[in-house]
C-alpha positions in Angstrom: 21.9 -47.8 -50.8 23.5 -49.1 -54.0 20.1 -50.2 -55.3 18.9 -46.6 -55.1 22.0 -45.3 -56.8 21.7 -47.8 -59.6 18.0 -47.1 -60.1 18.4 -43.4 -60.2 21.5 -43.6 -62.5 19.7 -45.9 -64.9 16.6 -43.7 -65.1 18.7 -40.6 -65.8 20.8 -42.3 -68.4 17.6 -43.5 -70.1 16.2 -40.0 -70.2 19.4 -38.7 -71.8 19.4 -41.4 -74.4 15.8 -40.7 -75.3 16.2 -36.9 -75.5 13.9 -36.6 -72.5 16.4 -35.1 -70.0 15.2 -31.8 -68.7 17.4 -28.8 -67.6 16.5 -25.7 -65.7 17.0 -22.2 -67.0 18.2 -19.5 -64.5 16.7 -16.1 -65.2 18.3 -12.9 -64.2 15.2 -10.8 -64.8 11.6 -10.5 -63.9 9.0 -12.4 -66.0 8.0 -10.4 -69.0 7.9 -10.4 -72.8 11.7 -10.4 -72.7 13.8 -12.1 -70.1 17.6 -12.3 -69.4 19.2 -15.7 -69.5 23.0 -16.3 -69.5 23.6 -12.6 -70.2 21.3 -12.5 -73.3 17.9 -10.8 -73.7 15.5 -13.3 -75.1 11.9 -12.9 -76.4 9.9 -15.0 -74.0 7.2 -17.2 -75.5 7.1 -20.0 -72.8 5.7 -18.2 -69.7 2.2 -18.7 -68.3 2.0 -15.0 -67.4 -0.9 -14.6 -69.8 -1.9 -11.0 -68.8 1.6 -9.6 -68.1 0.9 -9.1 -64.4 3.8 -10.9 -62.8 5.9 -7.8 -62.7 3.2 -5.1 -62.9 4.2 -2.1 -60.7 0.9 -2.2 -58.7 1.2 -5.9 -58.0 4.8 -5.4 -56.9 4.0 -2.5 -54.7 1.2 -4.4 -53.1 3.6 -7.1 -52.2 6.2 -4.7 -50.9 3.7 -2.7 -48.8 2.1 -5.9 -47.3 5.6 -7.3 -46.5 6.3 -4.1 -44.5 3.2 -4.7 -42.5 3.0 -8.5 -42.2 6.5 -9.6 -42.8 7.6 -12.2 -45.4 6.3 -15.4 -43.7 2.9 -16.5 -42.4 4.4 -18.4 -39.4 1.8 -21.2 -39.3 -1.0 -23.0 -41.1 -4.2 -21.1 -41.8 -5.9 -23.0 -38.9 -3.3 -22.1 -36.3 -2.3 -18.4 -36.7 -1.2 -18.1 -40.3 -4.5 -16.7 -41.7 -4.0 -12.9 -42.1 -6.2 -10.2 -43.4 -4.8 -10.2 -46.9 -5.7 -14.0 -47.1 -9.2 -13.3 -46.1 -9.7 -10.4 -48.5 -8.2 -12.4 -51.4 -10.6 -15.3 -50.7 -13.6 -12.9 -50.7 -12.4 -11.3 -53.9 -12.0 -14.7 -55.6 -15.4 -15.7 -54.5 -16.9 -12.6 -56.0 -14.9 -13.0 -59.3 -16.1 -16.5 -59.8 -19.7 -15.8 -58.6 -19.5 -18.3 -55.8 -20.3 -18.1 -52.0 -16.8 -18.9 -50.9 -13.2 -19.5 -52.0 -10.4 -21.3 -50.1 -6.6 -20.6 -50.7 -4.1 -23.4 -51.2 -0.3 -23.1 -51.5 -0.3 -24.6 -55.1 -2.6 -26.0 -57.7 -1.1 -29.5 -57.1 -2.0 -29.2 -53.4 -5.5 -27.9 -54.2 -6.3 -30.7 -56.7 -4.9 -33.7 -54.8 -6.3 -32.4 -51.5 -9.8 -31.7 -52.8 -10.1 -35.1 -54.6 -8.8 -37.1 -51.6 -11.2 -35.3 -49.4 -14.3 -35.7 -51.5 -13.7 -39.3 -52.7 -13.9 -42.5 -50.7 -13.3 -46.2 -51.6 -16.4 -47.3 -53.6 -17.0 -43.9 -55.1 -16.3 -43.5 -58.9 -14.2 -40.8 -60.4 -14.1 -40.1 -64.2 -11.3 -38.1 -65.7 -10.4 -36.8 -69.1 -7.4 -38.7 -70.5 -5.4 -35.4 -70.9 -6.1 -34.1 -67.4 -3.2 -32.5 -65.4 -1.0 -34.8 -63.4 -2.3 -33.4 -60.1 -5.9 -34.4 -61.0 -4.8 -37.8 -62.0 -2.8 -38.3 -58.9 -5.6 -37.0 -56.7 -8.0 -39.5 -58.2 -5.6 -42.4 -58.0 -4.7 -41.7 -54.4 -8.3 -41.3 -53.3 -9.1 -45.0 -53.3 -12.1 -44.4 -55.5 -12.7 -46.5 -58.6 -10.8 -44.5 -61.2 -11.8 -44.3 -64.9 -10.4 -42.2 -67.8 -12.5 -41.2 -70.8 -11.4 -40.2 -74.3 -10.3 -36.6 -74.5 -13.3 -34.2 -74.7 -15.5 -37.1 -75.7 -18.8 -36.6 -73.9 -20.3 -39.8 -75.5 -17.5 -41.9 -74.2 -18.0 -40.4 -70.7 -21.8 -41.1 -70.9 -21.2 -44.8 -71.6 -18.9 -45.1 -68.6 -21.1 -43.0 -66.2 -24.3 -44.9 -66.9 -23.2 -48.2 -65.2 -23.1 -48.5 -61.4 -24.4 -46.7 -58.4 -22.9 -44.5 -55.7 -21.3 -41.0 -55.7 -19.8 -40.0 -59.0 -17.4 -37.2 -59.7 -16.4 -36.1 -63.2 -13.1 -34.1 -63.4 -11.7 -32.1 -66.3 -9.4 -29.2 -67.1 -11.2 -26.1 -68.3 -8.3 -25.4 -70.7 -5.9 -28.2 -71.3 -2.3 -27.1 -70.4 -0.4 -28.9 -73.2 -3.0 -28.9 -76.0 -4.5 -25.5 -75.3 -8.0 -26.6 -76.2 -11.1 -26.2 -74.0 -13.4 -28.8 -72.4 -17.0 -29.0 -73.7 -18.2 -27.8 -70.3 -21.9 -27.1 -71.1 -22.3 -30.6 -72.5 -20.4 -32.2 -69.6 -22.6 -30.2 -67.1 -25.8 -31.4 -68.8 -24.6 -35.0 -68.7 -23.6 -34.7 -65.0 -27.1 -33.3 -64.1 -28.7 -36.2 -66.0 -26.5 -38.8 -64.2 -26.6 -37.1 -60.8 -22.8 -36.7 -60.8 -20.7 -33.8 -59.6 -18.5 -31.9 -62.0 -15.1 -30.5 -61.0 -13.2 -28.1 -63.3 -9.5 -27.2 -63.0 -9.4 -23.8 -64.6 -5.7 -23.0 -64.1 -5.3 -21.8 -67.7 -8.8 -20.3 -68.2 -9.1 -18.0 -65.2 -8.3 -14.4 -66.0 -8.2 -15.1 -69.8 -11.7 -16.4 -70.6 -15.1 -15.0 -70.0 -16.3 -11.5 -70.2 -15.0 -10.5 -66.8 -12.1 -12.9 -66.9 -13.7 -15.4 -64.5 -12.6 -18.3 -66.7 -13.9 -21.1 -68.8 -16.8 -21.9 -66.5 -18.2 -18.4 -66.8 -17.6 -18.4 -70.5 -19.7 -21.5 -70.8 -22.5 -19.8 -68.9 -22.3 -22.2 -65.9 -22.8 -21.6 -62.2 -22.1 -23.4 -58.9 -25.0 -25.8 -59.4 -23.6 -26.9 -62.8 -20.0 -27.0 -61.5 -19.9 -27.6 -57.8 -16.1 -27.6 -57.6 -14.0 -25.0 -59.3 -10.2 -24.9 -58.9 -7.9 -22.3 -60.4 -4.4 -21.0 -59.8 -2.9 -17.6 -59.1 0.4 -18.2 -60.8 -0.6 -17.9 -64.4 -2.9 -15.1 -65.6 -2.9 -13.5 -62.2 0.9 -13.4 -62.1 1.6 -14.5 -58.5 1.5 -17.9 -56.9 -0.9 -20.4 -55.2 -4.3 -21.6 -56.0 -7.9 -21.7 -54.7 -11.0 -23.8 -54.7 -14.4 -22.0 -55.0 -17.8 -23.4 -54.3 -20.7 -23.3 -51.8 -20.5 -23.1 -48.0 -20.7 -26.8 -47.5 -17.8 -27.6 -49.9 -15.5 -25.0 -48.6 -16.1 -25.7 -44.9 -15.7 -29.4 -45.6 -12.3 -28.8 -47.2 -11.2 -26.6 -44.3 -12.0 -29.2 -41.8 -10.8 -32.3 -43.6 -8.2 -31.6 -46.3 -4.8 -32.6 -45.1 -3.1 -30.5 -47.8 -4.7 -27.4 -46.2 -4.7 -28.3 -42.5 -1.0 -29.3 -42.4 0.6 -26.7 -44.7 2.0 -23.4 -43.7 -0.1 -20.6 -45.2 1.4 -18.7 -48.1 3.0 -15.3 -47.1 0.4 -12.6 -46.5 2.3 -10.3 -48.9 1.8 -12.8 -51.7 -2.0 -12.8 -51.0 -1.9 -8.9 -51.2 -0.1 -9.1 -54.5 -2.7 -11.5 -55.9 -5.5 -9.3 -54.7 -4.0 -6.4 -56.6 -3.9 -8.7 -59.7 -7.6 -9.6 -59.3 -8.4 -5.9 -59.2 -6.3 -5.2 -62.3 -8.1 -8.1 -64.1 -11.4 -6.4 -63.5 -10.3 -2.9 -64.2 -8.2 -3.5 -67.4 -10.2 -5.6 -69.8 -8.0 -4.4 -72.6 -5.4 -7.0 -71.5 -7.7 -9.9 -72.4 -8.8 -8.1 -75.6 -5.2 -7.5 -76.7 -4.3 -11.1 -75.9 -7.1 -12.5 -78.0 -6.1 -10.3 -80.9 -2.5 -11.6 -80.7 -3.8 -15.2 -80.6 -5.8 -14.6 -83.8 -2.8 -12.8 -85.4 -0.4 -15.7 -84.6 -2.7 -18.4 -85.8 -3.4 -16.6 -89.1 0.4 -16.1 -89.6 1.1 -19.7 -88.7 -1.5 -20.9 -91.2 0.2 -18.8 -93.9 3.5 -20.6 -93.1 1.9 -24.0 -93.1 2.8 -24.7 -89.5 1.1 -27.6 -87.8 -0.5 -25.8 -84.9 -2.9 -27.8 -82.7 -6.5 -26.6 -82.4 -6.5 -23.9 -79.7 -8.0 -20.5 -79.2 -6.3 -20.0 -75.9 -3.0 -18.4 -75.0 -1.4 -21.8 -75.3 -0.5 -22.4 -79.0 1.3 -25.8 -79.4 3.3 -26.5 -82.5 3.3 -30.3 -83.0 6.7 -31.7 -83.9 6.3 -35.4 -83.1 9.9 -36.6 -82.4 11.4 -35.5 -79.0 14.9 -34.8 -80.5 13.5 -32.7 -83.3 11.5 -30.7 -80.8 14.6 -30.0 -78.7 16.6 -29.0 -81.8 13.8 -26.7 -82.9 13.8 -25.0 -79.5 17.6 -24.7 -79.5 17.5 -23.1 -82.9 15.0 -20.5 -81.8 17.0 -19.7 -78.7 20.1 -19.1 -80.8 18.0 -16.6 -82.7 16.9 -14.9 -79.5 13.6 -16.5 -78.7 12.7 -18.7 -75.7 10.2 -21.4 -76.5 10.0 -24.6 -74.5 10.1 -28.1 -76.0 7.5 -30.4 -74.3 8.3 -34.1 -74.4 7.1 -37.4 -72.8 6.0 -38.1 -70.2 4.3 -34.7 -70.1 2.7 -35.5 -73.5 2.2 -38.9 -75.2 5.0 -40.5 -77.1 5.2 -39.2 -80.7 3.5 -35.9 -79.8 6.5 -33.8 -78.7 5.8 -30.1 -79.4 6.8 -26.5 -79.0 4.5 -25.1 -76.4 4.2 -21.5 -77.5 2.5 -19.2 -75.0 1.3 -15.6 -75.7 0.9 -12.8 -73.3 -1.0 -9.5 -73.2 2.5 -8.0 -72.6 3.6 -9.0 -76.1 3.4 -6.6 -78.9 2.2 -7.3 -82.4 5.8 -6.8 -83.6 7.1 -9.4 -81.2 4.5 -11.9 -82.4 5.5 -11.2 -86.0 9.1 -11.8 -85.1 8.2 -15.1 -83.6 6.4 -16.1 -86.8 9.4 -15.0 -88.9 11.8 -17.1 -86.9 9.5 -20.1 -86.8 9.5 -19.9 -90.6 13.3 -19.9 -90.7 13.8 -22.7 -88.2 11.4 -25.3 -89.4 12.8 -28.8 -88.8 12.9 -31.4 -91.5 
């Protein structure tokens, strides 16, 4: 037992010494453009609630109404007796949204990615992943037993060199929008290469769904691609759709295969039916209120223009994720603390989430923000710039 205590203690001490120790915030309010923390109202620029739906009255009422009908727990896994009508209706709505025959709900994006990859891949297969893919994609590929390769970020030529050698099933896996850099994968080029090399393409569109594409169907739709081009599409419900959980969308063969074989699906209690009902309301709002996406994209342009005027070192991104590169972990923490003292909540992202030397402020914008709030953010960023 002492060995575990020493190991854990040493790891925690090292994180503190390297300014990598993380602490949780306790909110006393709903998600929104402002939140309450420790009795203070703070302007919130670190939430993934990109469309401002997490506390939308219609979403909340859908949850409340479904809880009155179905209770607050699902009682079992989907394959026992936990699959309720709201789950079924949400899967059908997500399939329509993404233009695919079927969709399958998972309890989280991590479960969806690791479960899908470990189901599809076998020892001897080859899986190729962008170097900046989300941890869940990397873990799924590593745990699958397949031969695992990483290619340079968004570098189609590097992937082509790696794909060309060897036979057997090949799966290319990328984020649609990268969660820490905010940039978008070159999906059309990747899909063309995969067709040429007879490989499957899987896209994690957690940060693109709801925000990108004319109907908000995500980065795959924005790139003009379909199920043939991208056989495996994963996206989450806890960001632009404001609720929780995730789904995989694809053809009949893929989805039925996941239902029958994926341990993360078979052996997990289904999410509450009320949560599915709330997510269904969010999908409906996404389709009815295109102004949310339009307003968000105007705010992104406004913020980037203002940041350029201030000489801020923003990373290249047209998404709701606008990272401000700092470099040093301690400086990023100090910058975040200064902003919080001035009434703004902006997260400092440090290794191991991002590579050493690339610590940053991960600024996220929402359709719930006003132009005045974005201007206030720019004003305070100008005042708090670190040396």
